[in-house]
C-alpha positions in Angstrom: -0.1 0.3 -0.3 1.3 3.5 -0.3 2.1 6.1 2.0 1.3 8.8 1.8 4.6 10.5 1.4 4.6 8.2 -1.9 1.2 9.5 -3.2 2.5 13.1 -2.6 5.4 12.6 -4.7 3.2 10.9 -7.4 0.8 13.6 -7.5 3.6 16.4 -7.6 4.5 14.2 -10.2 1.7 14.0 -12.3 1.3 17.8 -11.6 4.9 18.2 -13.3 3.7 16.4 -16.7 0.4 17.6 -16.6 1.5 21.3 -16.2 4.6 20.8 -19.2 1.5 19.7 -21.2 -0.5 22.9 -21.1 2.4 24.7 -21.0 2.8 23.2 -24.7 -1.1 24.4 -25.1 -0.4 28.2 -24.5 -0.3 28.4 -20.5 2.6 30.0 -18.9 4.3 27.4 -16.3 2.0 28.6 -12.9 -1.3 29.3 -13.6 -0.8 25.0 -16.1 0.2 23.8 -12.4 -2.6 25.6 -11.4 -5.0 24.2 -12.8 -3.2 20.1 -13.3 -3.3 20.2 -9.2 -7.0 21.7 -9.5 -7.8 19.0 -12.2 -6.4 16.1 -9.3 -7.2 17.5 -6.3 -9.4 15.2 -4.0 -11.9 17.1 -2.6 -12.2 19.3 -6.1 -11.5 22.2 -4.7 -8.3 23.7 -2.6 -8.3 26.7 -0.5 -5.7 29.4 -1.4 -2.9 28.1 0.9 -3.2 24.0 -0.1 -2.4 24.8 -3.3 0.8 27.3 -2.3 2.4 24.1 0.0 1.4 22.0 -2.3 3.5 24.1 -5.7 5.6 25.4 -3.4 5.3 28.5 -5.1 5.1 32.7 -3.6 1.7 34.2 -2.9 2.1 36.1 -6.0 2.3 33.5 -8.4 -0.5 31.7 -6.8 -2.8 34.7 -6.9 -1.9 35.9 -10.2 -2.6 32.0 -11.6 -5.8 31.6 -9.6 -6.7 35.4 -11.1 -5.8 34.5 -14.9 -7.3 31.1 -14.9 -10.2 32.2 -13.5 -10.7 35.6 -15.7 -10.1 32.5 -18.7 -13.3 30.8 -16.8 -11.2 27.7 -16.0 -11.4 28.3 -12.6 -14.3 29.9 -9.9 -14.5 30.2 -6.5 -16.5 29.3 -4.0 -17.2 30.1 0.4 -18.3 28.0 3.0 -21.3 29.0 5.0 -18.8 29.7 8.6 -15.2 29.6 6.2 -14.4 33.0 5.9 -11.5 31.2 3.4 -12.2 30.8 -0.6 -11.8 27.5 -2.0 -10.8 27.5 -6.2 -11.8 24.9 -8.0 -12.1 23.6 -12.2 -15.2 25.1 -14.0 -15.5 22.5 -16.1 -18.8 24.3 -17.9 -16.4 27.7 -17.7 -13.3 25.1 -19.4 -15.2 24.1 -22.4 -16.7 27.5 -22.9 -13.0 29.0 -23.5 -12.4 25.7 -25.7 -16.0 26.7 -27.1 -14.5 30.3 -27.7 -11.0 29.3 -29.1 -12.3 26.8 -32.0 -14.7 30.0 -33.1 -11.8 31.7 -33.8 -9.9 29.4 -36.0 -12.0 31.3 -38.5 -10.5 34.1 -38.1 -7.0 33.2 -38.2 -7.8 32.6 -41.9 -9.0 36.1 -42.6 -6.1 36.9 -41.2 -3.9 35.2 -43.2 -5.8 36.4 -46.3 -5.4 39.9 -45.5 -1.5 39.6 -45.5 -1.4 37.6 -48.9 -3.6 40.8 -49.9 -0.9 43.1 -48.8 1.6 40.7 -50.2 0.4 41.1 -53.7 3.4 42.0 -55.4 5.9 40.4 -53.4 8.9 38.4 -55.2 8.8 35.7 -52.6 6.3 33.7 -54.3 7.1 30.5 -52.0 6.2 32.0 -49.0 2.7 33.4 -50.2 2.4 30.4 -51.3 2.7 28.4 -47.8 0.2 31.4 -47.0 -2.1 30.0 -49.2 -1.8 26.9 -48.0 -2.0 27.8 -44.0 -5.9 29.8 -45.4 -6.4 26.6 -47.2 -5.8 24.6 -43.4 -7.7 26.9 -41.8 -10.6 26.9 -44.1 -10.4 23.2 -44.0 -10.3 22.7 -39.9 -13.4 25.6 -39.8 -15.7 23.8 -42.0 -14.9 20.1 -40.0 -15.1 22.4 -36.8 -18.2 23.4 -37.8 -19.8 20.5 -38.2 -18.1 18.9 -35.4 -19.8 21.4 -33.3 -23.3 20.9 -34.9 -22.9 17.0 -34.8 -21.6 17.6 -30.7 -24.5 19.7 -30.5 -26.9 17.8 -31.3 -26.3 14.3 -29.3 -28.6 15.8 -26.7 
């Protein structure tokens, strides 16, 4: 049977691996680790000092990470009657909405690259323009597939 110390070490390693994953997905290091910790937390809500102690980070680093995650809709806080502390947990619905908004933004990339191509119309660097045209095609196909996926997802209920 695993000891409490080995469970904590295992959780720390998992949070670190997940934190690296979230970094690669675009989060800054500390928000990625805070989010990873809250995903694994048992119970699923932790107070500020529990998060700080587990991650061994400064108050300002944890505070900034929590504010960022709350602003992105990925984390929310709750209070418990008679307890003055705030507890933080993953906001699964907010996270889904954030993901949906990120997906919807892919259409904007296509438009932006098309505008870049218009601006580069007289360029002598045709090979680069061709690469950008391929990006437009990619984003166009991605957008069509994502729209189809989102319709199917929304209709599943």
